[in-house]
C-alpha positions in Angstrom: 0.3 -0.2 0.0 1.1 3.0 -1.1 0.4 5.7 1.7 0.6 9.3 0.8 -1.8 12.8 2.5 -2.9 14.3 -0.8 -3.4 13.5 -4.7 -5.0 16.8 -5.6 -2.1 18.2 -6.5 0.8 17.7 -8.8 4.1 17.3 -6.9 7.5 15.6 -6.9 6.2 13.3 -4.0 3.1 12.5 -6.3 4.6 11.3 -8.9 7.6 9.6 -7.4 4.7 8.4 -6.3 2.2 7.4 -8.9 5.5 5.8 -11.3 6.1 3.4 -8.5 2.9 2.3 -8.1 2.3 2.1 -12.4 5.7 -0.6 -12.2 4.5 -1.9 -9.2 1.6 -3.5 -10.7 3.3 -4.1 -14.5 5.4 -6.5 -12.7 2.4 -8.1 -10.8 2.9 -6.6 -7.1 -0.8 -5.5 -5.4 -1.0 -2.1 -5.1 -3.4 0.4 -3.2 -3.3 3.8 -3.2 -4.8 5.6 0.1 -4.4 9.5 0.1 -7.1 12.5 2.4 -7.9 13.9 -1.4 -7.5 12.5 -4.6 -8.2 14.4 -7.7 -8.0 11.6 -10.7 -7.7 13.8 -14.0 -4.6 15.0 -12.3 -3.3 10.7 -13.1 -3.6 7.7 -15.3 -4.1 5.2 -12.1 -7.3 4.3 -13.3 -6.0 3.8 -17.5 -3.1 1.1 -15.0 -6.3 0.0 -13.0 -4.7 1.6 -10.1 -6.9 1.1 -6.1 -7.3 4.7 -5.2 -8.9 5.4 -1.9 -9.6 8.1 0.2 -9.9 9.1 3.4 -10.1 12.8 3.5 -10.3 13.2 6.9 -6.5 12.4 6.7 -5.3 15.6 5.6 -1.6 18.6 5.7 -2.8 19.9 8.5 -2.8 18.7 12.3 -5.7 18.7 13.5 -6.6 17.2 16.0 -10.7 15.0 15.9 -9.6 14.6 12.4 -6.6 13.0 12.9 -8.1 10.9 15.2 -11.1 10.2 12.4 -7.7 9.4 9.7 -5.8 7.1 12.2 -9.2 5.4 13.1 -10.9 4.9 8.6 -6.8 4.5 7.6 -6.8 1.4 10.7 -10.3 0.0 8.8 -9.1 0.2 5.9 -6.1 -1.7 6.0 -7.9 -4.5 7.5 -9.3 -4.7 4.8 -6.4 -4.3 2.6 -3.9 -6.6 4.5 -0.5 -5.6 2.5 3.0 -7.3 3.0 4.7 -3.4 3.4 3.3 0.6 3.7 5.3 2.3 1.6 4.1 6.2 3.3 4.7 9.6 2.3 4.4 12.9 3.2 4.9 14.1 7.1 1.3 13.6 7.8 0.7 10.0 6.0 3.7 9.0 7.5 2.9 9.5 11.2 -0.6 8.2 10.8 0.6 4.8 8.7 3.7 4.2 10.4 1.1 4.4 13.8 -1.4 2.4 12.5 1.6 -0.5 10.6 3.1 -0.6 14.2 -0.5 -1.2 15.8 -1.4 -3.8 12.7 2.3 -5.5 13.5 2.6 -3.9 9.3 6.1 -3.5 8.3 6.5 -0.2 7.5 8.6 2.1 4.7 8.7 6.1 5.4 9.9 7.4 2.6 11.5 11.7 3.2 10.1 13.6 0.7 11.8 16.7 2.6 11.4 16.9 6.0 9.9 19.6 7.2 12.4 20.4 10.2 14.5 21.4 7.2 16.5 24.2 7.3 14.1 26.6 5.8 11.1 25.9 7.4 8.7 27.9 10.8 11.0 26.7 14.2 8.4 26.7 15.7 7.1 24.1 13.2 10.3 22.6 12.5 10.3 22.0 15.7 6.5 20.3 16.4 7.9 17.7 13.4 11.6 16.9 14.7 10.0 15.3 17.7 6.9 14.0 15.9 9.9 12.3 13.9 11.4 11.0 17.1 7.9 10.0 18.5 7.2 7.8 15.3 10.4 6.8 14.4 10.2 4.0 16.5 7.4 2.2 14.6 9.7 2.3 11.0 11.2 -0.7 9.4 13.9 1.6 6.9 13.3 5.1 6.3 14.2 6.5 2.8 15.8 9.1 2.0 16.1 11.3 -1.1 19.3 13.3 -0.4 21.9 12.5 1.7 21.4 15.7 2.5 17.7 14.3 4.2 20.2 11.2 5.4 22.6 13.6 6.9 20.1 15.9 9.0 18.2 13.2 9.8 21.3 12.0 11.4 23.1 14.7 12.2 19.7 15.9 14.3 18.8 12.1 15.7 15.8 11.6 14.3 17.0 7.2 13.5 19.7 5.6 14.0 21.8 4.7 10.9 21.0 1.3 10.0 17.5 2.4 9.4 18.2 5.4 6.5 18.5 4.7 3.5 19.4 7.3 0.3 17.9 6.0 -3.0 17.9 9.8 -5.5 15.0 10.1 -6.7 15.4 8.6 -10.7 12.3 9.3 -13.9 12.5 7.6 -17.0 14.3 7.7 -19.8 13.4 9.6 -23.0 13.2 7.7 -26.2 14.7 10.8 -28.0 17.7 13.1 -27.9 15.4 16.0 -26.0 18.4 17.8 -26.9 17.0 17.5 -30.8 14.2 19.6 -30.0 16.5 23.0 -28.7 16.1 25.5 -31.6 17.6 29.2 -31.1 16.0 31.6 -29.6 16.1 35.4 -29.8 14.4 36.1 -26.5 15.1 32.3 -24.3 12.2 30.7 -22.9 12.8 30.2 -18.7 10.3 26.9 -17.2 9.7 26.3 -13.8 6.6 24.2 -12.9 6.4 24.0 -8.8 3.2 25.0 -6.9 1.9 27.9 -6.2 2.5 27.5 -2.2 5.4 27.6 -0.1 8.2 26.9 0.1 8.5 27.0 -4.0 9.3 31.0 -4.6 8.8 31.6 -8.3 8.1 35.7 -6.4 11.7 35.9 -6.3 12.1 34.8 -9.9 9.5 37.2 -11.5 11.6 39.6 -8.9 14.7 39.4 -10.0 13.0 38.9 -14.2 11.6 42.4 -13.8 14.4 44.0 -13.3 16.0 42.8 -15.2 13.8 45.1 -19.0 16.3 45.3 -21.0 17.4 41.4 -21.1 15.5 39.6 -23.4 13.1 36.9 -21.7 10.0 35.4 -21.7 8.8 32.9 -19.1 6.2 30.0 -18.4 4.8 28.2 -14.5 3.4 25.2 -14.5 1.7 24.9 -11.6 -0.9 25.8 -9.9 -1.9 27.1 -5.7 -3.1 29.4 -4.0 -0.3 31.3 -4.3 -0.7 32.5 -8.1 -4.1 35.2 -7.7 -1.8 37.5 -6.8 1.6 36.4 -8.7 -1.4 37.4 -11.9 -2.1 40.5 -10.4 2.1 41.6 -10.0 2.9 41.0 -13.0 0.1 42.4 -15.0 0.4 45.4 -12.0 4.3 45.7 -13.6 3.0 45.8 -17.9 4.5 42.4 -17.9 2.1 40.6 -18.7 3.5 39.8 -22.4 6.4 38.1 -20.6 5.1 35.8 -18.6 2.4 32.7 -19.1 0.4 30.8 -16.6 0.1 27.6 -17.4 -1.9 26.0 -14.3 -1.7 22.3 -13.7 0.0 19.8 -16.1 -0.1 15.9 -16.7 3.4 16.1 -18.6 5.7 18.9 -19.0 8.1 16.8 -21.5 7.2 18.6 -24.7 6.7 21.8 -22.6 10.4 21.9 -21.1 12.0 20.1 -24.8 10.8 24.1 -25.9 12.7 25.9 -22.7 15.7 27.4 -22.4 16.3 27.7 -18.8 14.7 25.7 -16.4 14.2 28.1 -12.8 13.2 26.7 -9.4 13.9 28.7 -6.7 12.8 28.0 -3.2 13.3 28.2 0.9 13.5 24.1 1.0 14.2 21.7 -0.8 14.2 17.7 -0.8 15.4 15.8 -4.6 12.4 17.8 -6.2 11.3 15.5 -9.5 11.1 19.0 -11.0 14.8 20.0 -11.4 15.6 15.9 -13.0 13.0 16.4 -16.1 14.7 19.6 -16.5 18.4 17.8 -16.2 17.0 14.4 -19.2 15.1 17.7 -21.6 18.9 19.1 -21.5 18.7 22.7 -19.4 20.5 24.9 -17.7 19.3 25.4 -14.4 19.0 27.9 -11.8 17.9 26.6 -8.0 18.1 28.1 -4.5 20.7 25.8 -2.8 18.6 24.7 -0.2 18.2 21.1 0.5 19.7 18.0 -1.8 19.3 20.6 -5.0 23.0 20.2 -5.3 23.3 16.2 -4.7 21.7 17.2 -9.0 23.1 20.3 -10.0 27.1 21.4 -9.7 27.8 25.2 -10.0 29.3 26.8 -12.7 28.9 23.1 -15.1 25.7 22.5 -15.5 23.6 25.8 -13.7 23.8 27.9 -10.9 22.8 27.5 -7.2 21.5 30.7 -5.6 22.2 31.7 -2.2 18.6 31.9 -0.4 17.6 35.5 -0.4 21.0 36.3 -3.3 18.6 38.4 -5.6 21.7 40.1 -6.2 23.7 36.7 -7.4 20.5 35.1 -9.3 19.9 38.2 -12.0 23.3 38.1 -12.4 23.1 34.4 -13.1 19.8 34.7 -16.1 22.1 38.1 -16.8 24.9 35.8 -18.3 22.5 32.4 -19.1 19.9 35.1 -20.7 22.3 36.6 -22.5 24.9 33.5 -24.2 23.7 31.1 -26.1 26.6 28.8 -25.9 26.9 29.0 -22.1 23.2 27.0 -22.6 24.1 24.8 -24.8 27.4 23.8 -22.4 25.7 23.6 -19.2 22.1 21.4 -20.7 24.1 19.0 -22.2 26.0 18.6 -18.6 22.4 18.3 -17.8 21.6 16.1 -19.9 24.6 13.6 -18.7 24.3 14.1 -16.2 20.3 12.8 -16.0 22.0 9.3 -17.7 24.6 9.4 -15.3 23.0 9.3 -11.8 18.6 10.0 -11.8 17.5 7.4 -14.3 14.0 5.3 -12.6 15.4 1.6 -13.1 18.1 2.0 -10.6 15.8 3.9 -9.0 13.3 1.8 -8.1 15.8 -1.6 -8.3 16.5 0.3 -4.9 12.6 0.7 -3.6 11.4 -2.8 -4.4 14.4 -4.7 -2.5 13.6 -1.8 0.8 10.7 -2.9 0.5 10.8 -7.0 0.1 14.1 -6.7 3.4 11.2 -5.2 5.6 8.3 -8.0 4.2 11.8 -10.8 4.9 12.9 -8.4 8.7 9.0 -9.4 9.4 9.1 -12.3 8.5 11.9 -14.3 10.6 10.6 -12.3 13.5 7.6 -14.2 13.3 9.4 -17.4 12.4 
């Protein structure tokens, strides 16, 4: 059973769960996804005949009565499904899933897509989630971190012993054709950003920097949706830059859109290991990204892109100017991105390692029973 708090938005954790579930089903595993909220139009799960069960009481925000209801409903659901292993994703689903997993004697693997106590998270929230993770750690068979940064952070903060932690970098499928073939030389380079319009993403920072470069040719397309989008649309219109900025909303497939871009940007206050950056690397794009979380495991500064410290708008403007005005540099960094993707971030190795963790978790429980 794949357990995740939300499947009604397009994010890295959701894409990860979808890809794993589809491949597991193709490999003859029985798969059920349990989630709080679900929008079937965003995913291919119905086409693949993968069962999805929604428990609306399971929400991202902490809410005592709803959390108790979610625990009870999840317990009832698990007693019906009887999974061999619970694969939990995201903080709320991870906590609830591990509690019920221990109660019912089901091994639980938790994948931390980004710790809720990572750098950049507000201090009160950081403390609360660190204590929560420590509390449910004893109920966890194995913890997968999608970046080495997050594994080290868990060790430093005393979340779990080293033997329970394993880094498995995110991976996505390779394209059937070279992405770089679709690159065109344009007088006005197109920047792409794929991200939800929610905290911790910083589309606002990127727009502010670009608007301060009016003399440089640029266009930008934002893929994604969320509560912060309307304010940014108004901001762009008020500044007179609506002709340069396009808001495309949620897109179920970004491959062709990215193939038409020349630069990829992802600014955030915190991250795990962003699948959006991996998709851009696969498309052969140079990357500009905030140096947070595991981003430096994807982007090597001045090699396949530029890393920007959080809040350094002057360096961001400088790096944007460099890439926007130097086609040769864009091509060089884009080629480096694609090579790095093919070398380190394809789907098959990630999938095989993840399945091994699931099977070891089941095997460990069987040995205890014996």
